[in-house]
N, C-alpha and C positions, 0 to 999 in steps of 0.2 A: 402617853397612851397606856391603857390597861389591856393586857392580853389574858386570854384564858385558853386552857387546853383541856379537851375532854377525851376520854379514852373509853372504848367499848369493845366488846368481843362479838363478832358476827359469826354464826355457825352456819356453814353451807353444807347441805345434806348430799349434794351431788357436785361433780366438777362444773366449773363455771368459767365464763369469759366476760371481758368488759371491752367496750369500745376503746380503741387505742392501745390495747394490750395484745401482743402477737401470740401469746401462749394461753392454753387452757389451764386453769389452776385446779388442783385437786380439791375434793371435798375436805372439809375440816374447819377448825376454828381459826379466825384471823383477827388480830388486834388492829383496830382502826383508831387513829389519832386525828382529831380535828382541832385546828388552831383558829381562834377568832380574836379580833381586836375591838375594843369598845370605841364607838364614835362619841367623843366628848363634846362635839359641837352642838349637839341637840339637847333640848331641855329634859329629855327622858333617855334612859340608857338603851342603846341599841348595839347589837353585836354584828360585826361584818366578818364574813368568812374570809380567811386568809389561805388555809391549805388543809388538805385531807391526805393522810398517808395510810397505806395498808402494809402491814408487816408480813412478809412471806418467809416461812421457814424453808430454807433451801436444802437442808439435810435433816431428815426426821431422826437420825441417830444422834445428832448434835443440835439440840434446840437453841443453843447459844449462837449459832450461825444463822443469820437471816438477811433478807434483802428488804429494803423499804422502797415502795413505789408511791409517787405522788399520783393521785387519781382525782377525777372530777366527782364530787359527791353524787350528782345525779346518775352518773354511769354506775357507781357502786350501788346505789339504791335500786336501779333497774335490774342489775344482776341479782341482788338479794331478793327482790320481789319475784323475779322469774324462778329462783330457786324455791321459794316458798309457795309457788303456783298462784300467787295472788293475781298476777297479771293475766293468767289464762282463765280465770273464773269470770267469764262473760256470760250474760244471760243468753239462752238459746232463743232465737226468733222463730216463731211458729210458721210464719210465712212472710214473704217480702212485700214491700209496698206495691211492687209491680203486679204480683199475683192478686193482691187485695183489690187493685184497680180493675183488673180483668174480671174478677168476680162481680164487682159492682156493675160493670158494663153488661155482663151476661144477664144479670138480674133485671135490667131495664127493659 
């Protein structure tokens, strides 16, 4: 089997938390490593997720000391989107369906 590892840096602008993590992590840059394996049984190449890890610097004075946590990619994505306020950007509803129905009844 063929494996691939991708690395990226996620920048969080405010403290954040993730499901399954008991602590709130400070704002900052975090290295994220994702490992995948290629499914060679299929006629076209597909990659299957194996693991995602986030590197946490435990001591800002010594960047060589860090912790590595295994995380669920979806939980990390939700935390990142929440930080970027993408998830909070919902359209505002002018009036609810119930009010709309009441207006229709009054007009009759």
